C-alpha positions as CSV (number, residue, x, y, z in Angstrom):
1,K,0.0,0.0,0.0
2,E,1.0,3.6,-0.5
3,T,1.1,4.1,3.2
4,D,3.8,1.5,3.5
5,F,6.3,3.8,1.7
6,K,5.9,6.7,4.2
7,G,9.3,8.0,5.1
8,V,11.2,5.8,2.6
9,V,12.4,8.6,0.5
10,K,13.8,10.4,3.5
11,V,15.8,7.3,4.6
12,C,17.1,7.0,1.0
13,E,18.2,10.7,1.0
14,Q,20.1,10.0,4.3
15,M,21.8,7.0,2.5
16,I,22.8,9.3,-0.3
17,S,24.3,11.9,2.0
18,K,26.5,9.2,3.5
19,S,27.6,7.7,0.2
20,Y,28.3,11.0,-1.7
21,P,30.9,11.7,-2.9
22,T,32.9,8.6,-2.1
23,N,30.6,6.1,-3.7
24,K,28.6,7.7,-6.6
25,H,27.5,4.4,-8.0
26,S,25.7,3.7,-4.7
27,V,24.1,7.1,-5.0
28,I,22.8,6.2,-8.5
29,D,21.4,2.9,-7.1
30,V,19.6,4.7,-4.3
31,L,18.2,7.4,-6.7
32,N,16.8,4.6,-8.9
33,L,15.2,3.1,-5.8
34,I,13.6,6.5,-5.0
35,I,12.3,6.8,-8.6
36,K,10.5,3.4,-8.1
37,V,9.0,4.6,-4.8
38,E,7.9,7.9,-6.3
39,K,6.3,6.2,-9.3
40,K,4.4,4.0,-6.9
41,L,3.2,7.1,-5.1
42,K,2.4,8.7,-8.5
43,N,4.8,11.6,-8.0
44,E,7.1,13.3,-10.4
45,T,10.6,11.7,-10.9
46,A,12.3,14.2,-13.3
47,N,14.4,15.8,-10.5
48,Y,15.8,12.4,-9.4
49,E,16.5,11.4,-13.1
50,K,18.4,14.7,-13.4
51,R,20.4,13.9,-10.3
52,I,21.3,10.5,-11.8
53,A,22.5,12.2,-15.0
54,E,24.6,14.5,-12.9
55,M,26.2,11.6,-11.1
56,W,27.1,9.9,-14.4
57,E,28.5,13.2,-15.6
58,E,30.7,13.5,-12.5
59,L,31.8,9.8,-12.8
60,S,32.7,10.5,-16.4
61,Y,35.2,13.2,-15.3
62,D,36.4,11.1,-12.4
63,R,37.2,8.2,-14.6
64,E,38.8,10.1,-17.5
65,D,42.2,8.6,-18.3
66,E,44.4,7.8,-21.3
67,T,42.1,5.1,-22.6
68,N,38.8,7.1,-22.3
69,L,36.9,3.9,-22.5
70,V,35.0,4.1,-19.1
71,S,34.6,7.8,-19.1
72,S,33.0,7.8,-22.6
73,D,30.5,5.1,-21.4
74,F,29.6,7.1,-18.3
75,C,29.2,10.3,-20.4
76,K,26.9,8.4,-22.7
77,N,24.7,7.3,-19.8
78,A,24.4,11.0,-18.7
79,L,23.7,12.2,-22.2
80,K,20.9,9.6,-22.6
81,I,19.1,11.0,-19.5
82,Y,19.6,14.6,-20.4
83,K,18.1,13.9,-23.8
84,K,15.1,12.2,-22.3
85,L,14.6,15.2,-20.0
86,K,15.1,17.6,-22.9
87,I,17.8,19.7,-21.1
88,T,19.1,21.2,-24.2
89,A,22.2,23.0,-22.9
90,K,23.5,19.8,-21.2
91,V,22.8,17.7,-24.3
92,K,24.9,20.0,-26.4
93,E,27.6,20.1,-23.9
94,L,27.8,16.4,-23.4
95,E,27.4,15.6,-27.1
96,K,30.6,17.6,-27.7
97,R,32.4,15.9,-24.8
98,F,31.2,12.4,-25.9
99,N,32.4,13.0,-29.4
100,E,35.8,14.0,-28.2
101,L,36.1,11.0,-25.8
102,R,35.0,8.4,-28.3
103,K,37.4,9.6,-31.0
104,N,40.3,9.3,-28.5
105,I,39.6,5.9,-27.1
106,K,42.8,3.9,-26.8
107,L,42.7,0.1,-26.4
108,S,45.7,-2.1,-25.7
109,S,46.4,-5.0,-28.0
110,F,48.3,-8.2,-27.9
111,G,49.3,-10.6,-30.6
112,Q,51.7,-13.3,-31.7
113,A,53.5,-13.8,-35.1
114,I,52.6,-17.0,-36.9
115,D,54.8,-18.5,-39.6
116,L,52.4,-19.5,-42.5
117,T,55.2,-20.5,-45.0
118,E,54.5,-24.2,-44.9
119,I,50.7,-23.8,-44.9
120,M,50.7,-21.3,-47.8
121,E,52.9,-23.8,-49.8
122,E,50.3,-26.5,-49.2
123,F,47.5,-24.1,-50.2
124,R,49.3,-23.2,-53.5
125,K,49.8,-26.9,-54.3
126,Y,46.1,-27.6,-53.7
127,A,45.1,-24.5,-55.8
128,D,47.4,-25.6,-58.6
129,K,45.9,-29.1,-58.7
130,L,42.3,-27.9,-58.5
131,T,42.8,-25.3,-61.2
132,D,44.1,-27.9,-63.7
133,N,40.4,-28.8,-64.0
134,E,37.8,-27.1,-66.3
135,P,36.3,-23.8,-65.1
136,Y,33.0,-25.6,-64.2
137,V,34.8,-27.9,-61.7
138,I,36.7,-25.0,-60.1
139,I,33.7,-22.8,-59.6
140,N,31.5,-25.8,-58.4
141,S,34.2,-26.5,-55.8
142,L,34.1,-22.9,-54.7
143,M,30.3,-23.1,-54.4
144,T,30.0,-26.5,-52.6
145,D,33.3,-27.5,-50.9
146,K,32.8,-27.3,-47.1
147,G,36.5,-27.2,-46.5
148,L,36.9,-23.7,-48.0
149,L,35.1,-21.8,-45.2
150,P,34.9,-22.4,-41.5
151,T,32.0,-24.6,-40.5
152,F,29.7,-24.0,-37.5
153,D,30.7,-27.2,-35.7
154,E,34.4,-26.4,-36.1
155,V,34.2,-22.9,-34.7
156,E,31.8,-23.9,-32.0
157,K,34.3,-26.6,-30.8
158,Q,37.2,-24.2,-31.0
159,A,35.2,-21.6,-29.1
160,K,34.4,-24.0,-26.3
161,E,38.1,-25.0,-26.0
162,T,39.1,-21.4,-25.9
163,G,36.5,-20.6,-23.3
164,K,37.9,-23.2,-20.9
165,H,41.3,-21.4,-20.8
166,S,40.1,-17.8,-21.3
167,F,39.9,-15.3,-18.4
168,L,37.5,-13.2,-20.6
169,Q,34.6,-15.5,-19.9
170,H,34.7,-14.3,-16.2
171,L,34.3,-10.6,-17.2
172,A,31.0,-9.0,-16.7
173,N,30.9,-7.3,-20.1
174,T,32.4,-7.6,-23.6
175,S,31.6,-4.8,-26.0
176,I,32.3,-4.1,-29.7
177,L,33.4,-0.6,-30.7
178,D,33.2,0.7,-34.2
179,R,35.9,2.8,-35.8
180,N,34.5,6.0,-34.4
181,G,34.6,4.7,-30.8
182,N,30.8,4.1,-30.6
183,T,29.8,1.0,-28.6
184,A,28.0,-1.0,-31.3
185,Q,27.1,-4.2,-29.3
186,Y,27.4,-5.8,-25.9
187,F,27.9,-9.5,-25.1
188,N,26.9,-9.8,-21.5
189,D,25.2,-13.0,-20.5
190,K,26.5,-16.6,-21.0
191,E,24.6,-17.2,-24.2
192,E,25.8,-13.9,-25.8
193,Y,29.4,-14.5,-24.8
194,E,29.4,-18.0,-26.2
195,Y,28.2,-16.6,-29.5
196,Y,30.9,-14.0,-29.3
197,Q,33.5,-16.7,-28.9
198,I,32.1,-18.5,-31.9
199,L,32.4,-15.3,-34.0
200,Q,36.0,-14.8,-32.7
201,S,36.9,-18.4,-33.6
202,Y,35.3,-17.8,-37.1
203,H,37.4,-14.7,-37.5
204,F,40.6,-16.4,-36.5
205,S,40.0,-19.3,-38.9
206,L,39.0,-17.1,-41.8
207,E,42.0,-14.7,-41.4
208,L,44.6,-17.3,-40.8
209,M,43.6,-20.1,-43.1
210,K,40.5,-20.0,-45.2
211,S,40.8,-16.6,-46.9
212,N,44.3,-17.4,-47.9
213,L,43.2,-20.7,-49.5
214,I,40.4,-19.1,-51.4
215,R,42.7,-16.4,-52.7
216,E,45.2,-18.9,-53.9
217,I,42.6,-20.8,-55.8
218,I,41.2,-17.7,-57.5
219,F,44.6,-16.4,-58.3
220,A,45.7,-19.7,-59.8
221,G,42.5,-19.9,-61.8
222,I,43.0,-16.4,-63.2
223,K,46.6,-17.0,-64.1
224,K,45.7,-20.2,-66.0
225,G,42.9,-18.4,-67.9
226,K,40.3,-20.7,-66.2
227,L,38.5,-18.0,-64.1
228,N,37.2,-14.8,-65.4
229,A,33.9,-12.9,-65.5
230,D,32.7,-14.9,-68.5
231,T,33.3,-18.3,-66.9
232,F,31.6,-17.2,-63.6
233,L,28.6,-15.7,-65.4
234,S,28.3,-18.7,-67.7
235,Y,28.4,-21.0,-64.7
236,L,25.7,-19.0,-62.8
237,Q,23.6,-18.8,-66.0
238,Q,23.6,-22.6,-66.4
239,Y,23.6,-23.9,-62.8
240,S,22.0,-21.2,-60.6
241,W,18.7,-19.5,-60.1
242,L,20.6,-16.2,-60.4
243,G,20.7,-16.8,-64.1
244,K,16.9,-17.2,-64.5
245,E,14.8,-14.4,-65.9
246,L,12.4,-13.4,-63.1
247,E,9.4,-11.0,-63.1
248,M,8.6,-8.2,-60.7
249,S,5.1,-6.9,-60.6
250,S,4.8,-3.4,-59.1
251,N,1.5,-2.1,-57.7
252,G,-0.5,-4.2,-60.1
253,G,1.3,-2.9,-63.2
254,K,2.8,-4.8,-66.1
255,P,5.4,-7.3,-64.9
256,V,9.0,-6.2,-65.3
257,P,11.5,-8.9,-66.2
258,Y,14.9,-8.9,-64.4
259,C,17.9,-11.2,-63.9
260,W,20.5,-11.1,-61.2
261,L,23.3,-11.8,-63.5
262,A,22.7,-8.5,-65.2
263,L,22.9,-6.8,-61.8
264,I,26.1,-8.5,-60.6
265,A,28.0,-8.7,-63.9
266,P,29.5,-5.1,-63.7
267,A,31.1,-5.9,-60.3
268,L,32.5,-9.2,-61.5
269,N,33.9,-7.6,-64.7
270,E,35.5,-4.8,-62.6
271,Y,37.1,-7.4,-60.3
272,F,38.6,-9.6,-62.9
273,I,39.8,-6.7,-65.1
274,N,41.6,-5.2,-62.1
275,L,43.3,-8.5,-61.2
276,E,44.2,-9.5,-64.8
277,F,45.8,-6.0,-65.3
278,F,47.6,-6.3,-62.0
279,F,49.1,-9.8,-62.8
280,R,50.3,-8.5,-66.2
281,N,51.8,-5.3,-65.1
282,Q,52.4,-5.6,-61.3
283,T,51.4,-2.0,-60.8
284,N,49.7,-0.4,-57.9
285,Y,47.3,-2.2,-55.6
286,P,44.1,-3.0,-57.5
287,N,41.1,-0.8,-56.7
288,F,38.1,-2.9,-55.5
289,I,35.9,-0.1,-54.2
290,L,33.2,-0.2,-56.9
291,C,32.9,-4.0,-57.1
292,I,32.8,-4.5,-53.3
293,D,30.2,-1.7,-52.8
294,S,28.1,-3.1,-55.6
295,L,28.1,-6.8,-54.6
296,T,27.6,-6.0,-50.9
297,L,24.3,-4.2,-51.6
298,K,23.1,-6.6,-54.3
299,I,23.3,-9.6,-52.0
300,E,20.6,-8.1,-49.8
301,G,18.3,-8.3,-52.8
302,M,19.2,-11.9,-53.4
303,L,18.3,-12.8,-49.9
304,R,15.0,-10.9,-50.1
305,D,14.1,-12.9,-53.2
306,I,14.8,-16.2,-51.5
307,C,12.6,-15.1,-48.6
308,E,9.8,-14.1,-51.0
309,F,10.1,-17.4,-53.0
310,K,9.6,-19.3,-49.8
311,G,6.8,-17.2,-48.3
312,I,8.8,-15.5,-45.6
313,T,7.5,-12.0,-44.9
314,T,10.0,-9.4,-46.0
315,F,8.2,-6.3,-44.8
316,E,7.2,-5.0,-41.4
317,L,4.5,-2.6,-40.1
318,K,5.4,0.3,-37.9
319,P,4.0,3.7,-36.9
320,D,5.2,6.9,-38.4
321,K,5.8,10.1,-36.4
322,K,2.0,10.7,-36.3
323,G,1.1,7.2,-35.3
324,R,-0.1,6.2,-38.7
325,T,0.8,2.6,-39.8
326,I,3.3,2.3,-42.6
327,S,5.1,-0.7,-44.1
328,Q,8.7,-1.0,-45.1
329,E,11.1,-3.6,-46.2
330,K,13.2,-5.4,-43.5
331,D,16.9,-4.9,-43.8
332,I,19.3,-7.7,-44.3
333,H,20.1,-8.1,-40.6
334,K,16.4,-8.8,-39.8
335,L,16.1,-11.2,-42.8
336,L,19.1,-13.2,-41.8
337,Y,17.7,-13.7,-38.3
338,E,14.2,-14.7,-39.4
339,P,13.5,-18.1,-37.7
340,E,12.4,-19.6,-41.0
341,I,15.7,-18.8,-42.7
342,A,17.4,-21.4,-40.5
343,D,15.2,-24.0,-42.1
344,L,16.1,-22.9,-45.6
345,I,19.8,-22.2,-45.5
346,D,22.5,-24.5,-44.3
347,K,23.8,-23.5,-40.8
348,D,27.4,-23.2,-42.1
349,D,26.3,-20.8,-44.9
350,L,24.1,-18.9,-42.6
351,L,26.9,-18.2,-40.1
352,F,29.1,-17.2,-43.1
353,F,26.5,-14.7,-44.3
354,K,26.0,-13.2,-40.8
355,F,29.7,-12.9,-40.1
356,L,30.5,-11.3,-43.5
357,L,27.6,-9.0,-43.8
358,V,25.9,-8.0,-40.5
359,E,27.7,-9.2,-37.4
360,K,29.4,-6.3,-35.6
361,A,31.9,-8.8,-34.1
362,G,32.4,-10.0,-37.7
363,Y,33.2,-8.0,-40.9
364,N,29.8,-6.2,-40.8
365,L,30.3,-5.4,-44.4
366,R,26.8,-4.3,-45.3
367,H,26.7,-1.6,-42.6
368,R,30.2,-0.4,-43.2
369,V,29.6,-0.1,-47.0
370,A,26.1,1.5,-46.7
371,H,27.4,4.1,-44.2
372,S,30.8,4.8,-45.9
373,L,32.8,3.6,-42.9
374,M,35.7,2.0,-44.9
375,T,38.9,3.5,-46.0
376,F,40.7,2.7,-49.3
377,Y,42.9,0.0,-47.9
378,E,40.0,-1.7,-46.1
379,Y,38.6,-2.6,-49.5
380,H,40.8,-5.7,-49.4
381,I,40.9,-8.4,-52.0
382,N,39.9,-11.0,-49.4
383,L,36.6,-9.2,-48.9
384,M,35.9,-9.3,-52.6
385,N,36.8,-13.0,-52.7
386,L,34.4,-13.7,-49.8
387,L,31.6,-11.7,-51.6
388,I,32.1,-13.9,-54.6
389,M,31.8,-16.9,-52.3
390,A,28.6,-15.4,-50.9
391,V,27.1,-15.0,-54.4
392,L,27.9,-18.6,-55.2
393,K,26.5,-19.8,-51.8
394,F,23.3,-17.8,-52.4
395,G,23.1,-19.1,-55.9
396,K,23.0,-22.7,-55.0
397,Y,19.7,-22.3,-53.1
398,N,17.4,-22.8,-56.1
399,F,14.1,-21.5,-54.7
400,A,13.3,-19.3,-57.6
401,T,10.0,-19.1,-59.3
402,T,9.3,-17.0,-62.4
403,K,7.5,-14.1,-60.8
404,K,8.2,-11.9,-57.8
405,N,5.5,-9.7,-56.3
406,D,6.6,-6.2,-55.2
407,S,4.4,-3.9,-53.2
408,E,7.1,-1.2,-52.6
């Protein structure tokens, strides 16, 4: 009953006076308790929320150091509350401070050099042998060979082994920062951290082994004249739904034919022209910006088509600013996490697509391309090779019909 809370706020204020300024986190805890009591009593809580924001702001200055990691997080907490309370002056002040802090976050790193000489020699031998075959055999191997990319079972096993010997599993929080110092994702509980370990194991396997193997195969195929834009497009034309002519009907109008090969051909042409020129002349590092940007965004459309072919809803309803219901297409992140997708796409391929395109602890390529977060040298050939692998993997799921309905 409301009468049971008589005098509680006064006791809480006494607790605050004893804790401040030596233990500001305790002050925040007690203020949150007061807010619960005041809500129960149907009283205003804005003043207490403002005091919590002030505590986070003070903690941000208290914890400022050469890393700026904790201080930026505390500043963000304060900023969130000031925005909610619409205290404009403080919002502007802390937005400026947060921007400075996040751009100057300094993280320590550790690593170990690994000699890959023998492994790379084995990869070159394998690539040389495989590329003695006809283009069809080489491309089919890239599409279907489970050994060319990490498998879910492999990385899950590696993650469990690593977790047994890693002190990180005992930490309360693991977070992912983007290149601008923004906290993009947290991995807090046991399930989240286990998935984080899987993504880390995937990254290690891809960087150390699989990307190098794929690159050697493609390089050998190009040098032998077996792999080029024509052979890839011919293969997809003959053996993949990406080569089928589909129809899109828009708002009840006349169906418009389209084919994915016409949409991805420019990127493939750009890629092979760049590499062939590089191998002949050994000039500057090839430029893969146009082909990576193009394929990264086209893949989202391929996935959306697969969803539509199998009856998976690709749109969502949401209110606009005035509360009116609008519909819009789901982005690739939501599509890849649709429960029905796990029944359609092999778990190894699905993990590859997530890691390459949307996972913030992975390459997160779709977000980085769409928001122009990549520098020239981040447009690496390994990323383009993995996009080609993704196109081939998507192409093998032959769900296509001859007509696609579009209500956009």
